[in-house]
N, C-alpha and C positions, 0 to 999 in steps of 0.2 A: 439395322436394329429395328425390331418390330415395336409397335406401340405398347404392348404388354410389358416387354422387357424395359422399355424406356420409362414407363410408369413405375416399375419395380425399382429402377435406379433412383428416380426422384424421391420415392418414399423412403428408401434406405438412407439416402443422403440426408433428407430432412430429419429422420429419427436420430441419426448419429450426431448431426450438428446440434440438435436440441439437447441431447444428452450431454455433449461436451460443454455447451453453454450453461446448462442448468448446474452442472457440477462446479462451475466457477461463479455462480450467482448472476449470470447474465440472463435477464428475462425480458429485455426491451424487444418488442416485436419487430421494430425496424432493424435492429442489429441482427436478430435471428434471421430475418429475410435476407439481409445483405450477406451474412456468412454462408447461408444456405446457397444463395445464388453463386457466390464465388467458388465454393467447393464443387457445386454441380457443373459449372462451366469448365472447371479444371478437369473434372473426371470425364466429361463428354469429349473434351479435346484430346484426352489420352486414350479414349476407347476407339477401336476400329468398328466398322460396320458389322463385323462378324465376331465381336467380343463375346466370350463365353462367361457364364456366371462366375467361374473361378477367377478369370482374369479381372472381372469387375470387382470381386472381393479384394483382390490384391491392390488394385488401383484405389479403391475406397479406403483401405487400411492405410496406404501411404499418404493419401490426402488428409485423412483425419489425424495421423501422427503429426503432419506438418502444422495443421490448424491448432492442435493442442500445444505443440511446442511454442507457437506464436503467442497463444494465450498466456502460457506460463512465463514466457520471456517478458511480455508486456506487463503482466502482473508483478513480476519481480522488479522491474524498473520503476513501477509506481510505488512499491511498498518498501524497498530497501534503499536507504540513503547511501551514497557512496562513502566508503570508509577511507579515512586518512591513515597513512602510516603512523605508527606510534611516535616516532621521532618528531615528525612534523606537528602532531597533535599537541605535544608538550610545549613546543616553542611558540605556537601561535596563540594570540589572545582571542577569546571568544568574541564574536561580534556584539556590539552594544545593542541592547534592546531598548525599546522606548522607556521602560521603567528605569533603566540604568542612566539614561540621559537626563532624567529629571533630577533636580538638586535633592540631596538627602535632607530630611527634616533635621533641624538642630536638636541635639539631645536636651532633655529637660535639665535645668540647673539642679545641682545637688542641694538638698536643704542645708542651711547653715547649722553648725552644731550648736546645741543649747549651751548657754554660758554656765560655767561652773557656779554652784551656789557660794555666796560669800560665807566665810567661816563665822560662826556665832561668836560674839565677844565673850571672853572668859569672865566668869563672875568675879567681882571685886572682893578682895579679902579684907575683912575688918580686923584690925588688930594691932 
């Protein structure tokens, strides 16, 4: 493989890796360099010394599909909590959180009812 074609491979890999990472919000330069290096090494190991541009495109496509699947799989594992079957979910009690382990405050006492007023004495009758 001549130097011009090797440089073309490196640039294509870098561009595709950056696009895949950017689409997933990955912008850390260290991660970009690591992903780029990994994909580039895999592609170079798959290419023969007489690799044609068409063969390179196919190898690059397969490697990028693999990388994107890995990104999506990792992202899904990070964002989707495992689901419990509904039958188990109904029988298990939720774990106690710190707020539940604290004693509940006592309710305020109800106000005592006001006493009924005493009946007024009936007026005395004269007579």
